[in-house]
C-alpha positions in Angstrom: 157.0 -11.3 125.6 157.4 -13.3 128.8 159.4 -10.5 130.3 156.8 -7.8 129.8 156.3 -5.6 132.8 152.8 -6.0 134.3 151.5 -3.0 136.2 148.5 -3.6 138.5 145.8 -1.1 139.2 146.2 1.5 142.0 146.8 1.9 144.8 150.4 0.9 144.9 151.1 1.9 148.5 151.1 -1.0 151.0 149.7 -0.5 154.5 148.6 -2.7 157.4 145.4 -0.7 157.7 142.1 -2.1 156.4 138.4 -1.1 156.5 137.7 -3.6 159.2 140.6 -2.5 161.4 139.7 1.2 161.0 136.0 0.7 161.7 136.4 -1.6 164.7 139.1 0.7 166.0 136.6 3.5 166.0 134.1 1.3 167.8 136.8 0.7 170.5 137.4 4.4 170.7 133.7 5.0 171.4 133.6 2.6 174.3 134.6 5.2 177.0 131.8 7.5 175.8 129.2 4.7 175.8 130.2 3.5 179.3 129.9 7.1 180.7 126.5 7.5 179.1 125.4 4.1 180.5 126.6 5.2 184.0 124.8 8.5 183.9 121.6 7.6 182.2 121.2 3.9 183.2 119.2 1.2 181.5 117.5 3.5 179.0 120.8 4.4 177.5 121.8 0.8 177.2 118.6 -0.3 175.5 118.6 2.7 173.1 122.2 2.0 172.0 121.6 -1.7 171.5 118.4 -0.9 169.5 120.2 1.6 167.3 123.1 -0.7 166.6 121.0 -3.8 165.9 118.6 -1.8 163.7 121.4 -0.3 161.6 123.1 -3.6 161.1 119.8 -5.3 160.2 118.7 -2.6 157.8 122.1 -2.7 156.0 122.0 -6.5 155.7 118.4 -6.5 154.4 119.0 -3.7 151.9 122.2 -5.3 150.5 120.6 -8.8 150.3 117.2 -8.0 148.9 117.4 -4.6 147.2 121.0 -4.2 146.0 121.7 -7.9 145.6 125.2 -7.4 147.0 127.4 -9.4 149.3 126.8 -8.3 152.9 129.4 -6.0 154.4 127.9 -5.7 157.9 131.0 -7.3 159.5 133.2 -4.4 158.5 131.9 -2.4 161.5 130.6 0.7 159.7 127.0 0.0 160.4 127.9 -0.6 164.1 129.6 2.8 164.2 126.5 4.5 162.6 124.3 2.9 165.2 126.5 4.0 168.1 126.9 7.5 166.9 123.2 7.8 166.2 122.4 6.7 169.7 124.9 9.1 171.1 123.1 12.0 169.3 119.6 11.4 170.9 118.2 11.7 174.5 118.0 8.5 176.5 114.2 8.7 176.8 113.6 8.6 173.0 110.9 6.0 172.2 112.4 2.8 170.8 110.3 3.0 167.6 111.7 6.5 166.8 115.2 5.1 167.3 114.4 2.4 164.7 113.1 5.0 162.3 116.2 7.1 162.7 118.4 4.0 162.0 116.4 3.3 158.8 117.0 6.9 157.6 120.6 6.8 158.5 121.4 3.5 156.8 118.7 3.3 154.1 118.6 6.9 153.0 122.0 8.5 153.9 124.2 5.5 153.2 122.8 2.7 151.1 121.0 4.9 148.6 124.4 6.1 147.4 125.8 2.6 147.2 127.1 1.9 150.6 130.3 2.6 152.5 132.7 5.1 150.8 130.0 6.6 148.5 127.8 8.5 150.9 128.3 12.3 150.7 126.9 13.0 154.2 127.5 11.5 157.6 124.7 8.9 158.0 124.3 9.2 161.8 123.9 13.0 161.5 121.3 12.6 158.7 119.4 10.3 161.0 119.7 12.7 163.9 118.6 15.7 161.9 115.7 13.8 160.5 114.5 12.8 164.0 115.0 16.4 165.2 112.8 17.8 162.4 110.2 15.0 162.6 109.9 14.7 166.4 111.2 18.0 167.9 109.5 17.5 171.2 110.9 14.1 171.9 114.3 15.1 170.5 114.5 18.1 172.8 113.3 16.5 176.0 116.5 16.1 177.9 116.6 13.7 180.8 118.7 14.6 183.8 121.4 12.2 184.9 120.9 9.6 187.7 123.3 11.6 189.9 121.2 14.8 189.4 118.0 12.9 190.2 119.5 11.7 193.5 119.8 15.3 194.6 116.5 16.6 192.9 114.3 13.5 192.5 111.4 15.5 191.1 113.4 16.9 188.2 113.4 14.2 185.5 114.0 16.3 182.4 115.3 19.8 181.8 117.0 22.1 179.3 120.6 21.6 178.4 123.3 24.1 179.5 123.3 25.6 176.0 119.5 25.9 176.1 119.6 27.6 179.5 122.0 30.3 178.3 120.3 30.9 174.9 116.8 31.1 176.3 117.9 33.2 179.3 119.8 35.8 177.2 116.8 36.0 174.8 114.7 37.0 177.8 117.2 39.7 178.8 119.1 37.9 181.6 122.8 38.2 181.8 125.2 35.3 181.4 126.5 35.8 184.9 123.0 35.3 186.3 122.4 32.3 184.1 125.6 30.5 185.0 124.2 29.8 188.5 121.7 27.5 186.8 124.1 25.3 184.8 126.4 22.5 185.9 129.9 23.3 187.0 132.7 22.9 184.5 133.9 19.9 186.5 130.6 18.2 186.0 130.6 19.1 182.3 134.1 17.6 181.9 133.2 14.3 183.5 129.7 14.2 182.1 127.3 14.9 185.0 124.8 17.0 183.0 121.7 16.5 180.9 121.8 16.2 177.2 122.0 13.5 174.5 124.0 10.4 175.3 127.2 11.7 173.6 127.1 15.2 174.9 127.9 14.3 178.5 131.6 13.6 178.9 134.4 15.6 177.3 137.1 13.5 179.0 135.7 10.2 177.6 135.4 11.6 174.1 139.0 13.0 174.3 140.3 9.6 175.4 138.7 8.0 172.4 140.2 10.7 170.2 143.7 10.1 171.5 143.3 6.4 170.9 142.3 7.1 167.3 145.3 9.5 166.8 147.6 6.9 168.3 146.3 4.2 165.9 146.4 6.7 163.0 142.7 6.3 162.3 142.3 10.0 162.2 144.7 13.0 162.0 144.7 16.0 164.2 143.8 18.5 161.5 140.0 18.5 161.6 139.5 18.3 165.4 142.1 20.9 166.1 140.9 23.4 163.5 137.2 22.8 164.5 137.8 23.2 168.3 140.3 26.1 167.9 137.9 28.0 165.6 135.1 27.7 168.1 137.4 28.7 171.0 138.7 31.8 169.1 135.4 33.2 167.8 133.5 32.6 171.1 136.4 34.1 172.9 136.2 37.2 170.8 132.4 37.5 171.4 133.0 37.0 175.2 135.6 39.7 175.2 133.2 42.1 173.3 130.3 41.6 175.7 130.5 39.0 178.5 126.9 39.7 179.6 125.5 38.3 176.4 128.1 35.8 175.3 129.4 32.9 177.4 133.1 32.1 177.6 134.8 29.7 175.2 135.5 26.9 177.7 131.7 26.6 178.2 131.2 26.1 174.4 133.9 23.4 174.3 132.4 21.4 177.2 128.8 21.6 176.3 126.6 20.2 173.5 128.0 18.0 170.8 131.1 19.9 170.0 133.6 17.3 171.2 131.7 14.4 169.8 131.2 16.1 166.5 134.8 17.4 166.1 136.5 14.1 167.1 134.2 11.4 165.8 131.9 12.8 163.2 133.6 15.6 161.3 136.6 13.2 160.9 134.7 10.6 159.0 137.1 9.9 156.1 134.3 9.3 153.6 132.7 12.7 154.1 135.7 14.9 154.9 138.5 16.3 152.6 141.4 14.2 151.4 144.3 16.7 151.9 145.6 18.2 155.1 145.0 21.7 153.9 141.4 20.8 152.9 140.9 19.2 156.4 142.0 22.5 158.1 139.6 24.5 156.0 136.8 21.9 156.6 137.4 22.1 160.4 137.4 25.9 160.3 134.1 26.0 158.4 132.5 23.5 160.9 133.7 25.7 163.8 132.5 29.0 162.3 129.1 27.6 161.4 128.7 26.1 164.8 129.3 29.4 166.5 127.0 31.3 164.1 124.1 28.8 164.7 124.7 28.6 168.5 124.8 32.4 169.0 122.4 33.6 166.4 120.4 30.6 165.1 117.1 29.2 166.1 118.7 26.2 167.8 121.0 26.3 170.8 123.2 23.7 169.2 124.7 23.9 165.7 127.3 21.1 165.4 125.2 18.7 163.4 124.0 21.3 160.9 127.6 22.7 160.6 129.1 19.3 159.7 126.4 18.4 157.2 126.8 21.8 155.5 130.5 21.3 155.2 130.0 17.7 154.0 128.2 19.2 151.0 131.2 21.4 150.3 133.8 18.6 150.4 133.8 18.0 146.6 134.6 21.7 146.1 137.3 21.7 148.8 138.9 18.6 147.2 139.0 20.4 143.9 140.6 23.4 145.4 143.1 21.4 147.5 144.2 18.6 145.3 147.0 16.2 146.5 150.3 16.4 144.6 150.4 13.8 141.9 152.9 11.0 142.2 156.2 12.1 140.6 155.0 15.7 140.1 157.8 18.3 140.3 156.9 21.4 142.2 158.1 24.6 140.5 159.3 26.9 143.2 160.2 29.6 140.8 
């Protein structure tokens, strides 16, 4: 009896990764984007980001301690990520109290209601962002210009985003060629010198963070690649069909929350599919919905809604694309 084989519970695969390492790795990857937002939007961006992070951490601690009666997990970094991502999804002039309300919804409703990290079906930061957009649409769509833009045009404090300029102009009968004179250059878009939410401003900073996560194997390429490629292909087709009504695909990639959503939010391992095939389908769905909402929807941006809709479909995708069982023999006929 002493020689009985004892089998422990799964998982049986050993790895040097841990929740803390993964979460704090994402925080490090977000640093370039945060620094660029601080550079272009100044003190308001810093205060808003700190408020969001502190509020998310505090709400998670209080809910676990006094409502769920659980041991605190705020040191794992997940609440910090939610706070950063939520701040990156709002304009830098959002009132502080609204930021705190958004943090409460993100942590209290979208995350802790379901039991905490690993159990939430929807991305908490996006739930907080969409709640703020629906509840305070004026504040959430009042986009400050960057400090560099104000140095040239000091009287222009806020203005529409590049996506908003194109969508509103085309609706009024103007051509894309006419409207492109009113939007920042692609160089400015790439480095981040344009109005928008804190995380919409710099494609290069977001890409650097994404490469870091790929190198550390925090994320895989499947969701970002399929998401971005789908948007590029479908907007390219529309641009080819009628370039007076539809803007070119590079514009779509560099504007709005596409890069932030594809690299940092759609890749959330809790709310995205388990298998590589499922990830590709998930990214495709996010990209297709983003294009549909941007081109034909009521809002000029569609990334947040697209990801949340696909979050809801993840259980179905996981059922359709199940991973091969350990020891399973594949019958090739």
